[in-house]
C-alpha positions as CSV (number, residue, x, y, z in Angstrom):
1,M,-4.4,-8.2,27.3
2,I,-1.1,-9.9,26.7
3,A,-2.8,-12.3,24.2
4,A,-4.3,-9.3,22.3
5,I,-1.0,-7.5,22.1
6,G,0.7,-10.8,21.0
7,Y,-1.9,-11.3,18.3
8,T,-1.5,-7.8,17.1
9,F,2.2,-8.2,16.7
10,Y,1.7,-11.6,15.0
11,S,-0.9,-10.3,12.5
12,H,1.1,-7.2,11.6
13,F,4.6,-8.6,11.4
14,S,4.3,-12.3,10.5
15,T,5.3,-13.5,7.1
16,E,1.8,-14.8,6.6
17,R,0.7,-11.1,6.3
18,G,2.4,-11.1,2.9
19,L,5.3,-8.8,3.4
20,V,7.0,-8.2,0.1
21,D,10.6,-7.2,-0.1
22,A,13.6,-7.0,-2.5
23,G,14.0,-10.1,-4.6
24,D,10.3,-11.1,-4.5
25,V,8.0,-11.2,-7.5
26,A,5.6,-8.3,-7.1
27,P,2.1,-9.7,-6.3
28,N,-0.4,-8.9,-9.1
29,F,-3.4,-6.8,-8.4
30,V,-6.2,-4.9,-10.0
31,L,-7.1,-1.4,-8.8
32,K,-9.3,1.4,-10.1
33,D,-8.3,5.1,-10.5
34,L,-10.5,8.1,-9.8
35,D,-12.1,7.8,-13.3
36,D,-13.0,4.2,-12.5
37,N,-10.4,2.8,-15.0
38,S,-8.7,-0.3,-13.9
39,I,-5.0,-1.1,-13.8
40,E,-3.5,-4.6,-13.5
41,L,0.1,-4.7,-12.4
42,K,1.0,-7.5,-14.9
43,D,0.0,-5.2,-17.7
44,L,2.9,-3.0,-16.9
45,N,5.5,-5.7,-17.6
46,G,8.4,-4.1,-19.5
47,K,8.2,-0.9,-17.5
48,G,9.9,0.2,-14.3
49,I,7.3,0.8,-11.6
50,Y,7.5,3.2,-8.7
51,M,4.6,2.0,-6.5
52,N,3.9,4.5,-3.8
53,F,1.4,3.7,-0.9
54,W,0.1,7.0,0.6
55,A,-2.7,8.8,2.4
56,T,-3.9,12.4,2.3
57,Y,-3.1,13.0,5.9
58,C,0.6,12.0,5.5
59,S,2.9,15.0,5.2
60,F,5.8,12.9,4.0
61,C,3.5,11.4,1.3
62,R,2.5,14.9,0.1
63,Q,6.2,15.9,-0.2
64,K,7.1,12.8,-2.1
65,M,4.1,13.2,-4.4
66,Q,5.3,16.7,-5.3
67,Y,8.7,15.3,-6.4
68,L,6.9,12.7,-8.5
69,K,4.7,15.3,-10.0
70,D,7.6,17.4,-11.0
71,H,9.4,14.5,-12.8
72,Y,6.5,12.4,-13.9
73,E,6.6,13.2,-17.6
74,E,10.4,12.9,-17.9
75,Y,10.4,9.4,-16.4
76,R,7.2,8.2,-18.1
77,E,9.0,8.9,-21.4
78,K,11.9,6.7,-20.2
79,G,9.6,3.8,-19.4
80,V,8.9,4.3,-15.7
81,E,5.3,4.3,-14.4
82,I,4.1,5.7,-11.1
83,V,1.5,3.6,-9.4
84,S,0.2,5.7,-6.6
85,V,-2.0,3.7,-4.2
86,N,-4.1,5.5,-1.7
87,V,-4.7,3.5,1.4
88,N,-8.3,3.3,2.5
89,E,-9.6,6.8,2.0
90,S,-12.7,7.9,0.1
91,K,-12.8,8.8,-3.5
92,L,-13.9,12.3,-2.6
93,Q,-10.9,12.8,-0.3
94,V,-8.5,11.6,-3.0
95,E,-10.1,13.7,-5.7
96,R,-9.8,16.8,-3.5
97,H,-6.2,16.0,-2.8
98,K,-5.4,15.5,-6.5
99,D,-7.1,18.9,-7.4
100,R,-5.5,20.8,-4.5
101,F,-2.0,19.7,-5.3
102,D,-2.5,19.5,-9.1
103,I,-1.3,15.9,-9.3
104,N,-0.6,15.0,-13.0
105,Y,-0.5,11.2,-12.7
106,R,-3.2,8.6,-11.9
107,L,-4.1,7.9,-8.3
108,F,-5.5,4.5,-7.5
109,L,-7.9,3.6,-4.6
110,D,-7.3,0.7,-2.2
111,R,-10.5,1.2,-0.2
112,N,-10.4,-2.2,1.6
113,S,-6.6,-2.3,1.9
114,L,-6.4,-5.6,0.0
115,V,-3.3,-4.5,-2.0
116,T,-1.9,-2.7,1.0
117,N,-2.2,-5.9,3.1
118,A,-0.9,-8.1,0.3
119,Y,2.3,-6.1,0.2
120,G,2.6,-5.9,4.0
121,V,2.5,-2.1,4.2
122,V,2.2,-1.0,7.8
123,S,3.5,2.6,7.6
124,L,3.2,5.5,5.1
125,P,4.7,6.3,2.8
126,T,6.0,3.0,1.6
127,V,7.4,2.6,-1.9
128,F,8.2,-0.6,-3.9
129,L,10.6,-0.3,-6.7
130,I,9.7,-2.9,-9.3
131,D,11.8,-3.6,-12.3
132,E,10.6,-4.3,-15.9
133,N,10.4,-8.0,-15.1
134,G,8.1,-7.6,-12.1
135,I,10.7,-8.2,-9.5
136,V,10.9,-5.9,-6.4
137,I,14.3,-4.2,-6.4
138,E,13.7,-2.4,-3.1
139,R,11.2,-1.6,-0.4
140,Q,11.5,2.0,0.9
141,L,9.9,3.3,4.1
142,G,9.4,6.9,5.2
143,A,10.4,10.3,3.9
144,K,12.8,10.8,1.1
145,T,14.6,13.8,-0.4
146,E,14.0,14.8,-4.0
147,E,17.5,13.5,-4.8
148,Q,16.6,10.1,-3.3
149,V,13.3,9.9,-5.3
150,L,15.2,10.8,-8.5
151,E,17.8,8.1,-7.8
152,A,15.0,5.6,-7.3
153,L,13.4,6.6,-10.6
154,E,16.7,6.3,-12.4
155,R,17.1,2.8,-11.2
156,L,13.8,1.9,-12.7
157,I,14.5,2.9,-16.3
158,P,14.2,-0.4,-18.3
159,G,17.4,-1.9,-19.6
160,R,19.7,-0.4,-16.9
């Protein structure tokens, strides 16, 4: 039993898991949205990226997504993209969530948690702020106020 617990800690918290943090180059990936359109992170170079890992059952995630929805258009015009990565839920669950909460930005599916694992995400919500050069500015965990979300979006405006 001690060996199993030790392995669990090792596999979840070791650097080999791929934990990404401030100062790191954001690992590239390809994901599909609900309409089966692909996004590749490197194609967003030149834009600030608010990358949000979330799930439908996460109440803090829903709250943060509401803030993003309310300010999406304003920040998109300023060069900031929201990359909202759902962690290991079905397309149907995510579609229902998008419709129920009237989400106005693209939602991407990480069905096998490949991107989630590459970034070392172990709790939700987790956000990575990525600058226009593809460098992680900050890794944020947990609930945030609307003011904190807006401060993060402001930091991501290219050229600041």
